N, CA, C and O atoms as a MOPAC input file, in Angstrom:
PM7 MOZYME 1SCF
protein

 N     73.88600 1  -174.22400 1     3.91800 1
 C     73.31100 1  -172.91300 1     3.67900 1
 C     72.48100 1  -172.96300 1     2.39400 1
 O     72.97800 1  -173.38800 1     1.35100 1
 N     71.21700 1  -172.53100 1     2.46600 1
 C     70.34300 1  -172.54900 1     1.29500 1
 C     70.35900 1  -171.19400 1     0.59700 1
 O     70.49800 1  -170.14800 1     1.23000 1
 N     70.21600 1  -171.24300 1    -0.70200 1
 C     70.20300 1  -170.01000 1    -1.49300 1
 C     68.81800 1  -169.38700 1    -1.54700 1
 O     68.65800 1  -168.16700 1    -1.56900 1
 N     67.79600 1  -170.29100 1    -1.56800 1
 C     66.42200 1  -169.80400 1    -1.66200 1
 C     65.63700 1  -170.29300 1    -0.45900 1
 O     65.87800 1  -171.37700 1     0.07300 1
 N     64.69700 1  -169.46800 1    -0.05000 1
 C     63.83900 1  -169.87700 1     1.04800 1
 C     62.39900 1  -169.54900 1     0.66900 1
 O     62.09200 1  -168.44500 1     0.22200 1
 N     61.53100 1  -170.52900 1     0.85900 1
 C     60.11600 1  -170.36500 1     0.55700 1
 C     59.49100 1  -169.42600 1     1.58100 1
 O     59.67300 1  -169.58800 1     2.78800 1
 N     58.74200 1  -168.43000 1     1.07100 1
 C     58.09500 1  -167.50100 1     2.00000 1
 C     56.75000 1  -168.04400 1     2.47700 1
 O     56.32800 1  -167.78200 1     3.60300 1
 N     56.06800 1  -168.82100 1     1.58800 1
 C     54.78400 1  -169.41100 1     1.96200 1
 C     54.83200 1  -170.90300 1     1.67300 1
 O     55.46500 1  -171.33200 1     0.70900 1
 N     54.17000 1  -171.68700 1     2.49900 1
 C     54.16900 1  -173.13200 1     2.31600 1
 C     53.05200 1  -173.54900 1     1.36600 1
 O     51.99000 1  -172.92800 1     1.32000 1
 N     53.31700 1  -174.62200 1     0.60200 1
 C     52.29700 1  -175.21800 1    -0.25500 1
 C     52.05300 1  -174.45900 1    -1.54700 1
 O     52.65300 1  -173.41500 1    -1.80300 1
 N     51.17000 1  -175.00400 1    -2.34200 1
 C     50.79300 1  -174.40600 1    -3.62400 1
 C     49.74500 1  -173.33700 1    -3.36400 1
 O     48.78400 1  -173.56800 1    -2.63000 1
 N     49.92700 1  -172.18100 1    -3.95800 1
 C     49.05200 1  -171.04400 1    -3.68600 1
 C     48.01000 1  -170.79000 1    -4.78000 1
 O     47.30500 1  -169.78200 1    -4.72400 1
 N     47.89800 1  -171.68100 1    -5.77300 1
 C     46.94000 1  -171.49600 1    -6.86100 1
 C     45.53000 1  -171.76600 1    -6.34800 1
 O     45.28100 1  -172.78500 1    -5.70300 1
 N     44.61300 1  -170.85300 1    -6.63700 1
 C     43.23400 1  -171.05000 1    -6.18900 1
 C     42.56500 1  -172.11900 1    -7.05400 1
 O     42.98600 1  -172.37600 1    -8.18200 1
 N     41.53300 1  -172.72500 1    -6.51600 1
 C     40.85700 1  -173.83400 1    -7.18100 1
 C     40.27500 1  -173.43400 1    -8.53100 1
 O     40.32600 1  -174.22700 1    -9.47100 1
 N     39.72200 1  -172.22800 1    -8.65700 1
 C     39.11700 1  -171.80500 1    -9.92200 1
 C     40.15800 1  -171.54300 1   -11.00900 1
 O     39.79700 1  -171.47300 1   -12.18400 1
 N     41.41200 1  -171.39700 1   -10.66600 1
 C     42.46400 1  -171.18300 1   -11.66100 1
 C     43.07500 1  -172.49400 1   -12.15900 1
 O     43.76800 1  -172.50400 1   -13.17600 1
 N     42.82600 1  -173.59000 1   -11.45700 1
 C     43.38300 1  -174.88300 1   -11.84500 1
 C     42.66500 1  -175.40900 1   -13.07500 1
 O     41.46000 1  -175.21700 1   -13.23700 1
 N     43.41700 1  -176.07200 1   -13.93500 1
 C     42.84100 1  -176.65500 1   -15.14600 1
 C     42.94600 1  -178.16700 1   -15.05100 1
 O     44.02600 1  -178.71400 1   -14.83100 1
 N     41.81300 1  -178.83500 1   -15.22100 1
 C     41.78800 1  -180.28900 1   -15.16200 1
 C     41.90500 1  -180.86900 1   -16.56300 1
 O     41.31600 1  -180.34900 1   -17.51100 1
 N     42.65600 1  -181.92900 1   -16.68600 1
 C     42.77700 1  -182.65600 1   -17.94400 1
 C     41.70900 1  -183.73900 1   -17.94300 1
 O     41.55400 1  -184.44700 1   -16.94800 1
 N     40.96800 1  -183.88000 1   -19.03900 1
 C     39.93900 1  -184.92300 1   -19.08100 1
 C     40.54800 1  -186.31000 1   -18.87200 1
 O     41.64500 1  -186.59500 1   -19.35100 1
 N     39.83000 1  -187.15600 1   -18.16000 1
 C     40.31300 1  -188.50600 1   -17.88900 1
 C     40.32800 1  -189.30700 1   -19.19000 1
 O     39.39500 1  -189.21900 1   -19.98900 1
 N     41.38000 1  -190.08200 1   -19.39800 1
 C     41.47800 1  -190.92800 1   -20.57800 1
 C     42.08100 1  -190.24500 1   -21.78700 1
 O     42.11100 1  -190.84000 1   -22.86500 1
 N     42.55800 1  -189.02900 1   -21.65400 1
 C     43.14800 1  -188.30400 1   -22.77200 1
 C     44.51100 1  -188.87700 1   -23.14100 1
 O     44.89800 1  -188.86700 1   -24.30900 1
 N     45.23400 1  -189.37300 1   -22.15000 1
 C     46.57300 1  -189.91500 1   -22.34900 1
 C     46.63900 1  -191.33900 1   -21.82500 1
 O     45.87000 1  -191.72800 1   -20.94500 1
 N     47.57300 1  -192.11700 1   -22.38000 1
 C     47.83900 1  -193.46400 1   -21.89300 1
 C     49.32300 1  -193.56500 1   -21.57600 1
 O     50.16700 1  -193.16700 1   -22.37800 1
 N     49.63100 1  -194.09400 1   -20.41300 1
 C     51.02500 1  -194.27800 1   -20.01800 1
 C     51.33600 1  -195.77200 1   -20.02400 1
 O     50.73500 1  -196.54100 1   -19.27400 1
 N     52.27700 1  -196.17400 1   -20.87400 1
 C     52.64000 1  -197.58800 1   -20.96900 1
 C     53.48500 1  -197.99500 1   -19.76800 1
 O     54.01300 1  -197.13000 1   -19.06900 1
 N     53.62200 1  -199.28600 1   -19.51800 1
 C     54.44100 1  -199.74900 1   -18.38800 1
 C     55.90200 1  -199.30500 1   -18.47200 1
 O     56.59800 1  -199.27700 1   -17.45700 1
 N     56.36800 1  -198.96200 1   -19.66500 1
 C     57.74700 1  -198.48400 1   -19.79600 1
 C     57.85900 1  -196.99200 1   -19.51500 1
 O     58.95800 1  -196.43700 1   -19.53100 1
 N     56.71300 1  -196.33100 1   -19.25400 1
 C     56.72400 1  -194.91400 1   -18.90100 1
 C     56.48000 1  -193.97200 1   -20.06700 1
 O     56.46100 1  -192.75700 1   -19.87100 1
 N     56.29300 1  -194.49000 1   -21.27000 1
 C     56.02700 1  -193.64500 1   -22.43900 1
 C     54.57200 1  -193.18900 1   -22.40700 1
 O     53.67800 1  -193.96100 1   -22.05700 1
 N     54.34200 1  -191.92400 1   -22.77700 1
 C     52.99800 1  -191.35800 1   -22.75800 1
 C     52.53900 1  -191.10800 1   -24.18700 1
 O     53.25300 1  -190.51300 1   -24.99400 1
 N     51.31700 1  -191.58100 1   -24.48400 1
 C     50.75800 1  -191.49100 1   -25.83100 1
 C     49.32300 1  -190.99100 1   -25.72400 1
 O     48.61400 1  -191.33100 1   -24.77700 1
 N     48.89100 1  -190.18200 1   -26.69300 1
 C     47.49600 1  -189.75300 1   -26.74200 1
 C     46.61300 1  -190.97000 1   -26.98200 1
 O     46.96000 1  -191.82900 1   -27.79300 1
 N     45.49100 1  -191.06000 1   -26.29900 1
 C     44.58400 1  -192.20000 1   -26.44100 1
 C     44.05900 1  -192.32200 1   -27.86500 1
 O     43.90000 1  -193.42800 1   -28.38100 1
 N     43.78700 1  -191.17800 1   -28.50200 1
 C     43.29000 1  -191.19600 1   -29.87700 1
 C     44.34100 1  -191.77300 1   -30.83000 1
 O     44.01500 1  -192.55900 1   -31.72000 1
 N     45.58900 1  -191.38200 1   -30.64000 1
 C     46.68300 1  -191.89700 1   -31.46800 1
 C     46.87200 1  -193.39100 1   -31.23000 1
 O     47.16700 1  -194.14200 1   -32.15900 1
 N     46.70200 1  -193.81200 1   -30.00000 1
 C     46.83000 1  -195.21900 1   -29.65000 1
 C     45.75800 1  -196.04600 1   -30.36600 1
 O     46.04900 1  -197.12400 1   -30.88400 1
 N     44.52800 1  -195.54600 1   -30.39700 1
 C     43.44000 1  -196.24700 1   -31.08100 1
 C     43.70100 1  -196.32400 1   -32.58300 1
 O     43.44000 1  -197.35400 1   -33.20500 1
 N     44.21300 1  -195.24400 1   -33.16900 1
 C     44.53200 1  -195.24900 1   -34.60600 1
 C     45.63100 1  -196.25100 1   -34.92800 1
 O     45.68100 1  -196.79500 1   -36.03200 1
 N     46.51200 1  -196.49400 1   -33.96100 1
 C     47.63300 1  -197.42200 1   -34.15000 1
 C     47.27200 1  -198.83100 1   -33.65700 1
 O     48.15400 1  -199.63100 1   -33.34500 1
 N     45.96400 1  -199.12400 1   -33.59200 1
 C     45.44000 1  -200.42900 1   -33.18900 1
 C     45.93600 1  -200.87000 1   -31.81000 1
 O     46.23900 1  -202.04200 1   -31.58400 1
 N     46.00800 1  -199.91600 1   -30.91200 1
 C     46.36800 1  -200.14500 1   -29.50900 1
 C     47.77500 1  -200.71200 1   -29.32200 1
 O     48.03800 1  -201.48100 1   -28.39700 1
 N     48.66600 1  -200.31300 1   -30.22200 1
 C     50.09300 1  -200.60500 1   -30.07000 1
 C     50.78000 1  -199.25700 1   -29.91700 1
 O     50.66900 1  -198.40000 1   -30.79400 1
 N     51.48400 1  -199.06200 1   -28.81900 1
 C     52.13600 1  -197.78300 1   -28.55200 1
 C     53.21800 1  -197.50700 1   -29.58600 1
 O     54.13800 1  -198.31100 1   -29.73500 1
 N     53.13000 1  -196.37600 1   -30.31400 1
 C     54.15100 1  -196.05200 1   -31.31200 1
 C     55.49700 1  -195.69400 1   -30.68400 1
 O     56.52900 1  -195.70800 1   -31.35500 1
 N     55.47600 1  -195.37400 1   -29.39800 1
 C     56.70700 1  -194.98600 1   -28.70800 1
 C     57.59400 1  -196.18200 1   -28.38300 1
 O     58.81600 1  -196.10900 1   -28.51000 1
 N     56.96900 1  -197.29100 1   -27.96100 1
 C     57.76700 1  -198.43500 1   -27.49800 1
 C     57.23100 1  -199.78900 1   -27.96100 1
 O     57.68000 1  -200.82700 1   -27.47600 1
 N     56.27300 1  -199.79000 1   -28.89800 1
 C     55.66600 1  -201.01800 1   -29.43800 1
 C     55.00000 1  -201.89000 1   -28.37000 1
 O     54.89800 1  -203.10500 1   -28.53500 1
 N     54.55200 1  -201.27500 1   -27.28800 1
 C     53.84800 1  -202.01200 1   -26.24700 1
 C     52.41900 1  -202.27700 1   -26.72200 1
 O     51.74600 1  -201.35900 1   -27.19100 1
 N     51.95000 1  -203.52100 1   -26.60600 1
 C     50.60100 1  -203.90100 1   -27.00200 1
 C     49.67800 1  -203.74700 1   -25.79600 1
 O     49.79800 1  -204.47000 1   -24.80700 1
 N     48.76500 1  -202.80000 1   -25.89700 1
 C     47.86900 1  -202.46000 1   -24.79500 1
 C     46.76000 1  -203.50500 1   -24.69100 1
 O     46.22800 1  -203.96200 1   -25.70300 1
 N     46.41900 1  -203.87300 1   -23.46800 1
 C     45.32600 1  -204.80800 1   -23.22700 1
 C     44.01800 1  -204.10100 1   -23.57000 1
 O     43.74900 1  -203.00800 1   -23.07100 1
 N     43.20100 1  -204.72800 1   -24.42700 1
 C     41.92700 1  -204.12800 1   -24.82900 1
 C     40.79200 1  -205.10600 1   -24.56300 1
 O     41.00700 1  -206.30700 1   -24.40000 1
 N     39.58800 1  -204.56800 1   -24.52400 1
 C     38.40100 1  -205.38900 1   -24.32200 1
 C     37.81200 1  -205.83600 1   -25.64800 1
 O     38.32000 1  -205.49900 1   -26.71800 1
 N     36.73800 1  -206.59600 1   -25.55900 1
 C     36.11400 1  -207.12600 1   -26.76700 1
 C     35.53000 1  -206.01900 1   -27.64300 1
 O     35.51100 1  -206.15000 1   -28.86600 1
 N     35.05700 1  -204.94200 1   -27.04000 1
 C     34.49700 1  -203.82900 1   -27.82100 1
 C     35.54400 1  -203.26400 1   -28.77100 1
 O     35.28100 1  -203.10700 1   -29.96300 1
 N     36.72800 1  -202.95800 1   -28.25100 1
 C     37.80600 1  -202.40600 1   -29.07900 1
 C     38.30200 1  -203.43900 1   -30.09100 1
 O     38.60900 1  -203.09900 1   -31.23300 1
 N     38.37800 1  -204.69300 1   -29.66500 1
 C     38.85200 1  -205.74500 1   -30.56400 1
 C     37.88600 1  -205.93800 1   -31.73000 1
 O     38.32100 1  -206.10200 1   -32.87000 1
 N     36.58500 1  -205.92100 1   -31.45900 1
 C     35.60000 1  -206.07000 1   -32.52900 1
 C     35.64100 1  -204.87700 1   -33.48200 1
 O     35.43200 1  -205.04500 1   -34.68400 1
 N     35.90900 1  -203.66800 1   -32.96500 1
 C     36.04500 1  -202.49000 1   -33.82800 1
 C     37.19800 1  -202.66900 1   -34.80900 1
 O     37.10900 1  -202.24200 1   -35.96100 1
 N     38.27200 1  -203.29500 1   -34.35700 1
 C     39.43200 1  -203.54400 1   -35.21400 1
 C     39.13900 1  -204.68300 1   -36.18700 1
 O     39.46200 1  -204.59200 1   -37.37100 1
 N     38.53500 1  -205.74100 1   -35.69200 1
 C     38.37300 1  -206.97800 1   -36.44700 1
 C     37.33200 1  -206.89300 1   -37.55500 1
 O     37.58600 1  -207.33400 1   -38.67600 1
 N     36.16300 1  -206.33200 1   -37.25600 1
 C     35.05700 1  -206.33800 1   -38.21300 1
 C     34.98400 1  -205.03200 1   -39.00000 1
 O     35.19500 1  -203.94800 1   -38.45600 1
 N     34.67700 1  -205.15900 1   -40.31000 1
 C     34.52800 1  -203.99200 1   -41.17700 1
 C     33.40300 1  -203.09900 1   -40.64800 1
 O     32.30400 1  -203.57900 1   -40.37100 1
 N     33.68000 1  -201.81000 1   -40.51100 1
 C     32.71500 1  -200.80600 1   -40.03800 1
 C     32.05100 1  -201.20800 1   -38.72000 1
 O     30.93600 1  -200.77800 1   -38.42700 1
 N     32.73000 1  -202.02300 1   -37.93700 1
 C     32.21800 1  -202.49300 1   -36.65300 1
 C     30.83300 1  -203.12400 1   -36.80100 1
 O     29.98800 1  -203.00000 1   -35.91400 1
 N     30.60600 1  -203.80800 1   -37.94200 1
 C     29.33300 1  -204.44300 1   -38.22900 1
 C     29.47800 1  -205.95000 1   -38.06000 1
 O     30.25100 1  -206.59700 1   -38.76700 1
 N     28.72900 1  -206.49200 1   -37.12200 1
 C     28.78900 1  -207.92600 1   -36.85600 1
 C     27.50400 1  -208.37200 1   -36.18300 1
 O     26.74300 1  -207.55900 1   -35.65900 1
 N     27.27500 1  -209.68000 1   -36.20600 1
 C     26.13000 1  -210.25300 1   -35.51400 1
 C     26.67100 1  -210.98200 1   -34.29200 1
 O     27.45200 1  -211.92500 1   -34.42100 1
 N     26.26400 1  -210.55300 1   -33.12800 1
 C     26.75000 1  -211.18800 1   -31.90800 1
 C     25.98500 1  -212.48600 1   -31.67000 1
 O     24.75700 1  -212.52100 1   -31.74500 1
 N     26.72400 1  -213.54400 1   -31.38400 1
 C     26.12700 1  -214.84900 1   -31.13000 1
 C     26.01300 1  -215.07900 1   -29.62200 1
 O     26.92800 1  -214.75600 1   -28.86400 1
 N     24.91300 1  -215.62400 1   -29.21200 1
 C     24.69000 1  -216.00900 1   -27.81500 1
 C     24.91700 1  -214.86300 1   -26.82800 1
 O     25.52200 1  -215.05700 1   -25.77400 1
 N     24.44000 1  -213.69500 1   -27.16700 1
 C     24.62100 1  -212.52500 1   -26.29500 1
 C     23.84900 1  -212.67100 1   -24.98400 1
 O     24.18400 1  -212.03600 1   -23.98400 1
 N     22.82600 1  -213.50200 1   -24.99600 1
 C     21.98700 1  -213.67300 1   -23.80200 1
 C     22.57900 1  -214.65100 1   -22.78400 1
 O     22.11200 1  -214.71200 1   -21.64700 1
 N     23.60300 1  -215.41900 1   -23.18100 1
 C     24.18800 1  -216.40100 1   -22.26700 1
 C     24.92100 1  -215.72400 1   -21.11700 1
 O     25.51500 1  -214.65800 1   -21.28100 1
 N     24.87000 1  -216.35500 1   -19.96400 1
 C     25.62200 1  -215.84400 1   -18.81500 1
 C     26.05300 1  -217.01800 1   -17.93900 1
 O     25.48400 1  -218.10700 1   -18.02100 1
 N     27.04300 1  -216.79200 1   -17.11700 1
 C     27.54700 1  -217.83300 1   -16.22300 1
 C     26.52500 1  -218.13200 1   -15.13400 1
 O     25.77400 1  -217.25500 1   -14.70700 1
 N     26.51300 1  -219.36700 1   -14.70000 1
 C     25.61600 1  -219.80700 1   -13.62300 1
 C     26.45600 1  -220.38000 1   -12.48700 1
 O     27.67200 1  -220.52800 1   -12.60900 1
 N     25.79400 1  -220.69500 1   -11.39200 1
 C     26.47000 1  -221.27200 1   -10.23500 1
 C     25.71800 1  -222.51800 1    -9.76500 1
 O     25.09600 1  -222.49200 1    -8.70300 1
 N     25.76400 1  -223.62100 1   -10.54400 1
 C     25.00300 1  -224.81300 1   -10.15800 1
 C     25.53100 1  -225.48200 1    -8.88300 1
 O     24.78100 1  -226.18600 1    -8.20600 1
 N     26.79500 1  -225.27500 1    -8.54800 1
 C     27.37500 1  -225.88200 1    -7.34600 1
 C     27.19900 1  -225.00900 1    -6.10200 1
 O     27.52200 1  -225.42600 1    -4.99000 1
 N     26.68800 1  -223.80200 1    -6.30100 1
 C     26.53000 1  -222.81900 1    -5.22100 1
 C     27.84200 1  -222.64900 1    -4.45700 1
 O     27.89800 1  -222.76200 1    -3.23200 1
 N     28.88400 1  -222.37600 1    -5.22200 1
 C     30.25000 1  -222.27900 1    -4.71200 1
 C     30.42700 1  -221.05700 1    -3.82100 1
 O     29.91300 1  -219.97900 1    -4.11800 1
 N     31.16000 1  -221.23600 1    -2.72800 1
 C     31.45800 1  -220.14300 1    -1.80100 1
 C     32.90600 1  -220.28200 1    -1.35100 1
 O     33.33400 1  -221.36400 1    -0.94800 1
 N     33.65500 1  -219.19200 1    -1.41800 1
 C     34.97000 1  -219.14800 1    -0.76500 1
 C     34.91100 1  -217.97100 1     0.19700 1
 O     34.19300 1  -218.05200 1     1.19400 1
 N     35.62100 1  -216.89400 1    -0.04800 1
 C     35.48800 1  -215.72100 1     0.81500 1
 C     34.23000 1  -214.93400 1     0.47000 1
 O     33.76800 1  -214.10200 1     1.25100 1
 N     33.68300 1  -215.21000 1    -0.71100 1
 C     32.50000 1  -214.52900 1    -1.21300 1
 C     31.69300 1  -215.55000 1    -2.01300 1
 O     32.26600 1  -216.49000 1    -2.56400 1
 N     30.39300 1  -215.38300 1    -2.08300 1
 C     29.58800 1  -216.27600 1    -2.91600 1
 C     29.92000 1  -216.02400 1    -4.38200 1
 O     30.13300 1  -214.88500 1    -4.79800 1
 N     29.96100 1  -217.10700 1    -5.15900 1
 C     30.28900 1  -216.99700 1    -6.57900 1
 C     29.24800 1  -216.14400 1    -7.30600 1
 O     29.59000 1  -215.38500 1    -8.21200 1
 N     27.99600 1  -216.26600 1    -6.91700 1
 C     26.93800 1  -215.45300 1    -7.54700 1
 C     27.19700 1  -213.95800 1    -7.34400 1
 O     26.94400 1  -213.15200 1    -8.24000 1
 N     27.70000 1  -213.59700 1    -6.16900 1
 C     28.03600 1  -212.19300 1    -5.90300 1
 C     29.19400 1  -211.74000 1    -6.78600 1
 O     29.20300 1  -210.61600 1    -7.28700 1
 N     30.17000 1  -212.62800 1    -6.97000 1
 C     31.30400 1  -212.31400 1    -7.85300 1
 C     30.83200 1  -212.10300 1    -9.28900 1
 O     31.27500 1  -211.17500 1    -9.96500 1
 N     29.92400 1  -212.97600 1    -9.75100 1
 C     29.38100 1  -212.84100 1   -11.10700 1
 C     28.63300 1  -211.51800 1   -11.26000 1
 O     28.80800 1  -210.81000 1   -12.25200 1
 N     27.81100 1  -211.19500 1   -10.28600 1
 C     27.03500 1  -209.95100 1   -10.32300 1
 C     27.96200 1  -208.73300 1   -10.36500 1
 O     27.72600 1  -207.79600 1   -11.12700 1
 N     29.01300 1  -208.74900 1    -9.54800 1
 C     29.97500 1  -207.63800 1    -9.52100 1
 C     30.70600 1  -207.51400 1   -10.85700 1
 O     30.95500 1  -206.40300 1   -11.32600 1
 N     31.04800 1  -208.64400 1   -11.46800 1
 C     31.74700 1  -208.62300 1   -12.75800 1
 C     30.84900 1  -208.05600 1   -13.85600 1
 O     31.31700 1  -207.29500 1   -14.70300 1
 N     29.57400 1  -208.41500 1   -13.84800 1
 C     28.62900 1  -207.88900 1   -14.84300 1
 C     28.46300 1  -206.38300 1   -14.66600 1
 O     28.43400 1  -205.64500 1   -15.65100 1
 N     28.35500 1  -205.92200 1   -13.42700 1
 C     28.22300 1  -204.48400 1   -13.16300 1
 C     29.46900 1  -203.72300 1   -13.59500 1
 O     29.36900 1  -202.61900 1   -14.13100 1
 N     30.63900 1  -204.30700 1   -13.36500 1
 C     31.89800 1  -203.64300 1   -13.69500 1
 C     32.13400 1  -203.56300 1   -15.20300 1
 O     32.55400 1  -202.52400 1   -15.71300 1
 N     31.86500 1  -204.66200 1   -15.91700 1
 C     32.19800 1  -204.72600 1   -17.34400 1
 C     31.03500 1  -204.38500 1   -18.26500 1
 O     31.24600 1  -203.94700 1   -19.39600 1
 N     29.81300 1  -204.58200 1   -17.79200 1
 C     28.65900 1  -204.38100 1   -18.65900 1
 C     28.43800 1  -205.55400 1   -19.60500 1
 O     27.60100 1  -205.48000 1   -20.50600 1
 N     29.18700 1  -206.63600 1   -19.40200 1
 C     29.05900 1  -207.83500 1   -20.23400 1
 C     28.48800 1  -208.96900 1   -19.39300 1
 O     28.71400 1  -209.03700 1   -18.18500 1
 N     27.73600 1  -209.87000 1   -20.05500 1
 C     27.14200 1  -210.99000 1   -19.33200 1
 C     28.13100 1  -212.09800 1   -19.01300 1
 O     27.95900 1  -212.81700 1   -18.02800 1
 N     29.15900 1  -212.24500 1   -19.83000 1
 C     30.10400 1  -213.33700 1   -19.63900 1
 C     31.50200 1  -212.90100 1   -20.04100 1
 O     31.69100 1  -211.80400 1   -20.56600 1
 N     32.47200 1  -213.75700 1   -19.79700 1
 C     33.87000 1  -213.43100 1   -20.09300 1
 C     34.18500 1  -213.53500 1   -21.58000 1
 O     35.21700 1  -213.04100 1   -22.03300 1
 N     33.29900 1  -214.17700 1   -22.34400 1
 C     33.55800 1  -214.40400 1   -23.77000 1
 C     32.45000 1  -213.78200 1   -24.60300 1
 O     31.27100 1  -213.90800 1   -24.27200 1
 N     32.83000 1  -213.10800 1   -25.68500 1
 C     31.87000 1  -212.60600 1   -26.67400 1
 C     32.19700 1  -213.25200 1   -28.00200 1
 O     33.36500 1  -213.35000 1   -28.37900 1
 N     31.18000 1  -213.68900 1   -28.70800 1
 C     31.39300 1  -214.26600 1   -30.03200 1
 C     30.54900 1  -213.51200 1   -31.03400 1
 O     29.46100 1  -213.03300 1   -30.71400 1
 N     31.05800 1  -213.41000 1   -32.24800 1
 C     30.33800 1  -212.70300 1   -33.28600 1
 C     30.75300 1  -213.16500 1   -34.66000 1
 O     31.80900 1  -213.77200 1   -34.83900 1
 N     29.89600 1  -212.86700 1   -35.63900 1
 C     30.16000 1  -213.20200 1   -37.03000 1
 C     30.01700 1  -211.92400 1   -37.83900 1
 O     29.05900 1  -211.17200 1   -37.66400 1
 N     30.97500 1  -211.68500 1   -38.72300 1
 C     30.91600 1  -210.50700 1   -39.57400 1
 C     32.01400 1  -210.54500 1   -40.60900 1
 O     32.80400 1  -211.48800 1   -40.66100 1
 N     32.06100 1  -209.51700 1   -41.43100 1
 C     33.07600 1  -209.45000 1   -42.48000 1
 C     34.31400 1  -208.72400 1   -41.96900 1
 O     34.23700 1  -207.72000 1   -41.26200 1
 N     35.46000 1  -209.28100 1   -42.36000 1
 C     36.73500 1  -208.67600 1   -42.03500 1
 C     37.52600 1  -208.54400 1   -43.32800 1
 O     37.79000 1  -209.53300 1   -44.01200 1
 N     37.90200 1  -207.30400 1   -43.65500 1
 C     38.58700 1  -207.00600 1   -44.91800 1
 C     37.77100 1  -207.47300 1   -46.12500 1
 O     38.32100 1  -207.96900 1   -47.10800 1
 N     36.44000 1  -207.30200 1   -46.03100 1
 C     35.54900 1  -207.60400 1   -47.14400 1
 C     35.24100 1  -209.06900 1   -47.34300 1
 O     34.54000 1  -209.41800 1   -48.29200 1
 N     35.73200 1  -209.93000 1   -46.49200 1
 C     35.49400 1  -211.37600 1   -46.66900 1
 C     34.62700 1  -211.92300 1   -45.56400 1
 O     34.32400 1  -213.11600 1   -45.55000 1

């Protein structure tokens, strides 16, 4: 025997009354802890809740590493090639093109020179 019975099925909130949270406002670590993205960046991408080290890209790493994010990027024009014309389920050139479109980077490695902690 149930104590309560729903009179109408589903959620009745109209679309214009719903509030969306901006994407990327929060980060959820693999342990389930939720942290503000801004707080995570201030803590050098280590979750203050559980000390989880978040995977970051070269952009974020260079912001941490170099003073005022000032550095000279070396070999920025280099990119991977396919001299063997390798093919498995997909052509390697197609994989490279997709990776560049996804990341906005020409290669898997970025190198730079700059000052860190004034040195």
